[in-house]
N, CA, C and O atoms as a DFTB+ gen file, in Angstrom:
312 C
 N C O
     1  1     -18.498      15.826      23.254
     2  2     -17.602      15.299      24.235
     3  2     -16.258      15.561      23.874
     4  3     -16.089      15.274      22.689
     5  1     -15.017      16.082      24.538
     6  2     -13.771      16.473      24.399
     7  2     -12.959      15.259      24.778
     8  3     -13.231      14.432      25.648
     9  1     -11.890      15.295      23.955
    10  2     -10.774      14.273      24.416
    11  2     -10.135      14.878      25.461
    12  3      -9.987      16.097      25.544
    13  1      -9.770      14.127      26.216
    14  2      -8.858      14.364      27.591
    15  2      -7.179      14.714      27.213
    16  3      -6.421      13.847      26.777
    17  1      -6.897      15.687      27.386
    18  2      -5.366      15.747      26.802
    19  2      -4.575      15.405      28.662
    20  3      -4.997      15.518      29.813
    21  1      -3.141      14.916      27.947
    22  2      -2.367      14.525      29.026
    23  2      -1.630      15.615      29.277
    24  3      -1.503      16.549      28.485
    25  1      -0.949      15.519      30.743
    26  2      -0.613      16.764      31.076
    27  2       0.868      17.093      30.565
    28  3       1.638      16.144      30.411
    29  1       1.293      18.376      30.300
    30  2       2.702      18.835      29.571
    31  2       3.463      17.871      29.561
    32  3       3.880      17.408      28.499
    33  1       3.789      17.385      30.726
    34  2       4.984      16.454      31.119
    35  2       5.360      15.607      30.419
    36  3       6.539      15.282      30.278
    37  1       4.272      15.049      29.794
    38  2       4.248      13.681      28.844
    39  2       4.608      14.091      27.800
    40  3       4.820      13.103      27.097
    41  1       4.877      15.272      27.087
    42  2       5.284      15.643      25.928
    43  2       6.839      14.770      25.399
    44  3       7.163      14.217      24.348
    45  1       7.383      14.946      26.433
    46  2       8.698      13.923      26.018
    47  2       8.986      12.711      25.576
    48  3      10.032      12.339      25.044
    49  1       7.644      11.859      25.906
    50  2       7.527      10.518      25.247
    51  2       6.223      10.505      24.166
    52  3       6.306       9.884      23.106
    53  1       5.053      11.232      24.536
    54  2       4.198      11.224      23.497
    55  2       5.002      11.517      21.993
    56  3       4.780      10.724      21.078
    57  1       5.936      12.669      21.767
    58  2       6.152      12.974      20.840
    59  2       7.028      11.823      19.981
    60  3       6.795      11.398      18.850
    61  1       8.001      11.503      20.808
    62  2       8.598      10.322      20.298
    63  2       8.221       9.170      20.033
    64  3       8.750       8.449      19.187
    65  1       7.259       8.875      20.735
    66  2       6.141       7.692      20.267
    67  2       5.354       7.662      18.980
    68  3       5.256       6.645      18.292
    69  1       4.715       8.991      18.640
    70  2       4.408       9.130      17.505
    71  2       5.250       8.990      16.074
    72  3       5.084       8.367      15.026
    73  1       6.033       9.715      16.494
    74  2       7.234       9.877      15.043
    75  2       7.770       8.541      15.082
    76  3       7.999       8.052      13.975
    77  1       8.022       7.838      16.084
    78  2       8.236       6.372      15.742
    79  2       7.304       5.833      15.170
    80  3       7.499       5.471      14.010
    81  1       6.193       5.638      15.694
    82  2       4.913       5.026      14.835
    83  2       5.048       5.218      13.476
    84  3       5.092       4.335      12.620
    85  1       5.126       6.713      13.278
    86  2       4.615       7.082      11.631
    87  2       5.849       6.246      10.947
    88  3       5.689       5.281      10.200
    89  1       7.311       6.885      11.406
    90  2       8.319       6.659      10.613
    91  2       8.709       5.088      10.356
    92  3       9.260       4.801       9.293
    93  1       8.422       4.054      11.337
    94  2       8.513       3.030      11.303
    95  2       7.439       1.912      10.099
    96  3       7.630       0.854       9.501
    97  1       6.059       3.113      10.257
    98  2       5.052       2.392       9.608
    99  2       5.605       2.675       8.054
   100  3       5.455       1.790       7.212
   101  1       6.110       3.668       7.778
   102  2       6.515       3.883       6.519
   103  2       7.583       3.101       5.703
   104  3       7.476       2.552       4.607
   105  1       8.716       3.211       6.603
   106  2       9.809       2.680       6.188
   107  2       9.959       1.300       6.140
   108  3      10.866       0.776       5.494
   109  1       8.848       0.450       7.000
   110  2       8.808      -0.682       6.898
   111  2       8.000      -1.191       5.766
   112  3       8.254      -2.233       5.162
   113  1       6.923      -0.320       5.491
   114  2       6.113      -0.662       3.993
   115  2       6.622      -0.744       3.165
   116  3       6.567      -1.749       2.456
   117  1       7.476       0.489       2.855
   118  2       8.669       0.294       1.762
   119  2       9.703      -0.722       1.617
   120  3      10.060      -1.169       0.527
   121  1      10.220      -1.109       2.851
   122  2      10.871      -2.120       2.784
   123  2      10.532      -3.430       2.442
   124  3      11.235      -4.276       1.890
   125  1       9.400      -3.504       2.823
   126  2       8.435      -4.934       2.587
   127  2       8.118      -5.023       1.209
   128  3       8.406      -6.050       0.594
   129  1       7.482      -3.936       0.576
   130  2       7.262      -3.695      -0.849
   131  2       8.186      -4.055      -1.827
   132  3       7.969      -4.824      -2.764
   133  1       9.712      -3.200      -1.459
   134  2      10.747      -3.122      -2.042
   135  2      11.188      -4.949      -2.321
   136  3      11.413      -5.436      -3.428
   137  1      11.215      -5.622      -1.131
   138  2      11.811      -6.998      -0.924
   139  2      10.790      -7.733      -1.695
   140  3      11.078      -8.237      -2.781
   141  1       9.719      -7.808      -1.228
   142  2       8.582      -8.745      -1.319
   143  2       7.430      -8.851      -2.489
   144  3       6.774      -9.814      -2.888
   145  1       7.454      -7.378      -2.898
   146  2       6.483      -6.671      -3.925
   147  2       4.965      -6.717      -2.956
   148  3       4.826      -7.146      -1.811
   149  1       4.076      -6.196      -3.748
   150  2       2.935      -6.473      -3.256
   151  2       2.244      -7.819      -3.536
   152  3       2.309      -8.368      -4.636
   153  1       1.600      -8.305      -2.513
   154  2       0.839      -9.566      -2.905
   155  2      -0.422      -9.875      -1.886
   156  3      -1.073      -8.918      -1.469
   157  1      -0.678     -10.890      -1.586
   158  2      -2.133     -11.484      -0.994
   159  2      -1.554     -10.880       0.649
   160  3      -1.991      -9.882       1.223
   161  1      -0.556     -11.738       1.111
   162  2       0.001     -11.621       2.322
   163  2       1.012     -10.670       2.860
   164  3       1.735     -10.797       3.848
   165  1       0.897      -9.510       1.849
   166  2       1.472      -8.199       2.365
   167  2       1.109      -7.838       3.607
   168  3       1.939      -7.710       4.507
   169  1      -0.017      -7.665       3.747
   170  2      -0.424      -7.083       5.313
   171  2       0.163      -7.490       6.274
   172  3       0.643      -6.718       7.104
   173  1       0.253      -8.893       6.372
   174  2       0.608      -9.722       7.704
   175  2       2.034      -9.677       7.767
   176  3       2.583      -9.600       8.866
   177  1       2.953      -9.731       6.294
   178  2       4.283      -9.169       6.752
   179  2       4.467      -7.928       6.688
   180  3       5.508      -7.577       7.243
   181  1       3.954      -7.234       6.295
   182  2       3.854      -5.452       6.964
   183  2       3.928      -5.392       8.641
   184  3       4.807      -5.109       9.455
   185  1       2.587      -5.795       8.708
   186  2       2.336      -5.701      10.182
   187  2       3.806      -6.358      11.196
   188  3       4.614      -5.959      12.035
   189  1       3.496      -7.431      10.535
   190  2       5.056      -8.228      11.632
   191  2       6.405      -7.378      11.469
   192  3       7.084      -7.310      12.493
   193  1       6.866      -6.758      10.400
   194  2       7.759      -6.032      10.207
   195  2       7.610      -4.419      11.042
   196  3       8.490      -3.769      11.607
   197  1       6.479      -4.180      10.897
   198  2       6.344      -2.899      11.763
   199  2       6.637      -3.025      12.658
   200  3       7.611      -2.350      12.989
   201  1       5.934      -4.108      13.858
   202  2       6.149      -4.186      14.730
   203  2       7.132      -4.173      15.588
   204  3       7.261      -3.587      16.663
   205  1       8.302      -5.387      14.583
   206  2       9.528      -5.394      15.559
   207  2      10.319      -4.076      14.758
   208  3      11.422      -3.976      15.296
   209  1      10.238      -3.510      14.173
   210  2      11.168      -2.087      13.780
   211  2      10.299      -0.869      14.545
   212  3      10.769       0.268      14.602
   213  1       9.220      -1.142      15.026
   214  2       8.846      -0.357      16.429
   215  2       9.420      -0.486      17.654
   216  3       9.904       0.332      18.436
   217  1       9.250      -1.869      17.679
   218  2      10.193      -2.307      19.472
   219  2      11.353      -2.133      19.238
   220  3      11.949      -2.506      20.248
   221  1      12.309      -1.663      18.243
   222  2      13.564      -1.152      18.294
   223  2      13.812       0.041      18.245
   224  3      14.738       0.490      18.920
   225  1      13.017       0.884      17.402
   226  2      12.887       2.132      16.922
   227  2      12.726       3.370      18.358
   228  3      13.434       4.253      18.842
   229  1      11.348       2.774      18.622
   230  2      11.090       3.521      20.254
   231  2      12.297       3.954      20.899
   232  3      12.822       5.062      20.796
   233  1      12.762       2.774      21.710
   234  2      13.869       3.033      22.635
   235  2      14.799       3.709      22.085
   236  3      15.283       4.716      22.602
   237  1      15.143       3.242      21.002
   238  2      16.379       3.980      20.618
   239  2      16.381       5.507      20.078
   240  3      17.372       6.237      20.079
   241  1      15.158       5.838      19.641
   242  2      15.013       7.191      19.877
   243  2      14.613       7.793      21.075
   244  3      14.339       8.993      21.095
   245  1      14.536       6.952      22.280
   246  2      14.404       7.804      23.488
   247  2      15.705       7.873      23.735
   248  3      16.052       9.001      24.085
   249  1      16.680       6.969      23.675
   250  2      18.213       7.106      23.927
   251  2      18.671       8.114      23.337
   252  3      19.407       8.906      23.924
   253  1      18.304       8.268      22.031
   254  2      19.228       9.351      21.129
   255  2      18.430      10.617      21.006
   256  3      18.956      11.285      20.117
   257  1      17.610      11.106      21.404
   258  2      16.820      12.466      21.435
   259  2      17.584      13.428      21.861
   260  3      17.903      14.393      21.166
   261  1      18.067      13.176      23.469
   262  2      18.603      14.660      23.873
   263  2      19.861      14.819      22.893
   264  3      20.162      15.911      22.410
   265  1      20.562      13.651      22.643
   266  2      21.944      14.359      21.689
   267  2      21.408      14.758      20.462
   268  3      22.277      15.239      19.736
   269  1      20.262      14.734      19.954
   270  2      19.788      15.027      18.567
   271  2      19.479      16.391      19.001
   272  3      20.218      17.182      18.415
   273  1      18.507      17.081      19.963
   274  2      18.279      18.472      20.185
   275  2      19.952      19.086      20.823
   276  3      20.048      20.311      20.896
   277  1      21.031      18.353      21.202
   278  2      21.712      19.306      21.381
   279  2      22.557      19.716      20.011
   280  3      23.236      20.727      19.835
   281  1      22.293      18.569      19.057
   282  2      22.950      18.747      17.600
   283  2      21.998      20.010      16.847
   284  3      22.538      20.748      16.023
   285  1      20.957      20.128      17.109
   286  2      20.225      21.068      16.665
   287  2      20.348      22.620      17.244
   288  3      20.285      23.678      16.619
   289  1      20.486      22.451      18.237
   290  2      20.661      23.371      19.066
   291  2      22.101      23.887      18.548
   292  3      22.227      25.045      18.946
   293  1      22.887      23.604      18.040
   294  2      24.263      23.621      17.910
   295  2      24.390      24.263      16.338
   296  3      25.380      24.879      15.942
   297  1      23.246      24.001      15.579
   298  2      23.200      24.430      14.177
   299  2      22.440      25.217      14.007
   300  3      22.462      25.618      12.844
   301  1      21.375      25.905      14.914
   302  2      20.526      26.583      14.794
   303  2      20.572      27.949      15.571
   304  3      21.194      27.748      16.614
   305  1      20.225      29.056      15.495
   306  2      20.056      30.330      15.995
   307  2      19.327      30.087      17.133
   308  3      18.321      29.388      17.009
   309  1      19.637      30.543      18.292
   310  2      18.365      30.811      19.550
   311  2      17.290      31.909      18.660
   312  3      16.267      32.338      19.193
């Protein structure tokens, strides 16, 4: 059974979605570990922090991505 792929025009949403999920996962885990250390309630605290940070990061990423693309195009050769 093959996984169905999304149409190409969804790439503009799927890329920031995956990027925001991965980045907020790592950053929230590091932040929670640094502030509270590793203890039995770590998974609950981390999942709450991850969810909250992703809710903020994904829309922000969608808004700033066009600006970031323009900056990158100004810094690299065609």
